[in-house]
C-alpha positions as CSV (number, residue, x, y, z in Angstrom):
1,M,2.7,4.8,-23.9
2,R,5.6,6.3,-22.0
3,Y,6.3,5.3,-18.4
4,R,7.5,7.8,-15.8
5,N,10.9,7.3,-14.3
6,K,11.7,7.4,-10.5
7,L,12.7,11.2,-10.6
8,K,9.4,12.1,-12.4
9,I,7.3,10.2,-9.9
10,I,9.1,11.9,-7.1
11,A,8.6,15.3,-8.7
12,D,4.9,14.5,-9.3
13,I,4.5,13.6,-5.6
14,L,6.2,16.8,-4.4
15,K,4.1,19.0,-6.7
16,A,0.9,17.2,-5.6
17,T,1.8,17.8,-2.0
18,G,2.0,21.5,-2.3
19,D,1.7,23.3,1.1
20,G,0.1,20.2,2.5
21,S,-2.0,17.2,1.4
22,N,-3.2,13.9,2.8
23,K,-2.3,10.5,1.1
24,T,-5.5,10.3,-0.9
25,R,-5.0,13.7,-2.6
26,I,-1.4,13.0,-3.4
27,M,-2.3,9.6,-4.8
28,Y,-4.9,11.1,-7.2
29,L,-2.9,14.2,-8.2
30,A,0.3,12.2,-8.8
31,N,-1.7,9.4,-10.5
32,L,-0.3,6.6,-8.4
33,S,-1.6,3.4,-7.0
34,Y,-1.8,3.1,-3.3
35,H,1.0,0.6,-3.2
36,L,3.3,2.8,-5.4
37,L,2.4,5.8,-3.2
38,E,3.4,4.0,0.0
39,K,6.6,3.0,-1.6
40,Y,7.6,6.5,-2.8
41,L,6.3,8.3,0.4
42,T,8.6,6.2,2.5
43,M,11.5,7.0,0.1
44,V,10.9,10.8,0.0
45,I,10.3,11.1,3.8
46,K,13.6,9.2,4.3
47,A,15.4,11.5,1.9
48,R,13.8,14.5,3.9
49,L,12.0,15.8,0.7
50,L,8.6,15.6,2.5
51,R,7.6,15.5,6.2
52,N,4.5,13.9,7.7
53,N,2.8,16.3,10.0
54,G,0.0,14.4,11.6
55,G,-1.2,12.6,8.5
56,K,-0.7,15.8,6.4
57,Y,2.3,15.7,4.1
58,E,4.3,18.8,3.6
59,I,7.2,19.6,1.2
60,T,10.5,20.5,3.0
61,E,13.0,23.2,1.9
62,K,15.1,20.3,0.4
63,G,12.1,19.1,-1.5
64,K,11.5,22.6,-2.9
65,V,15.3,22.7,-4.0
66,F,14.8,19.2,-5.5
67,L,11.8,20.4,-7.6
68,E,13.7,23.5,-8.9
69,K,16.7,21.3,-9.9
70,Y,14.3,18.7,-11.5
71,E,12.6,21.3,-13.6
72,K,16.0,22.5,-14.9
73,Y,17.0,18.9,-15.6
74,S,13.7,18.2,-17.4
75,K,14.0,21.2,-19.6
76,K,17.5,20.2,-20.6
77,I,16.5,16.6,-21.4
78,S,13.5,17.7,-23.4
79,K,15.8,20.1,-25.4
80,I,18.4,17.4,-26.0
81,S,15.7,14.9,-27.1
82,K,14.4,17.4,-29.6
83,E,17.9,18.0,-31.0
84,L,18.5,14.3,-31.2
85,E,15.3,13.8,-33.3
86,T,16.5,16.5,-35.7
87,I,19.8,14.8,-36.1
88,K,18.2,11.5,-36.8
89,F,16.0,13.1,-39.4
90,E,19.0,14.7,-41.1
91,K,20.8,11.5,-41.1
92,R,17.9,9.6,-42.8
93,V,17.8,12.4,-45.4
94,L,21.5,12.0,-46.1
95,E,21.1,8.2,-46.3
96,E,18.2,8.6,-48.8
97,M,20.3,10.9,-50.9
98,C,23.0,8.2,-51.1
99,G,20.3,5.6,-52.0
100,T,20.8,3.7,-48.7
101,P,18.0,3.0,-46.3
């Protein structure tokens, strides 16, 4: 099982918020416990990625920019991870050809 990192959780919260959502909806869409939701909501509001508009949370322009940058970052990481797996496989093939495990 792979755990999400801080940036992924923040991105999930921002995506779940959309044009406006309450805590319960964000909690379920972002797949977070209430405790973690509270922790991260405080963080993203302080960073001005979200705003609380009378119990309805809304993504800010800064939050939209964060999501765009996060998507680019995520694609790069995925590409690099795939390349690294290919390199590891090639190394194993070479080691096997030399008779070393």
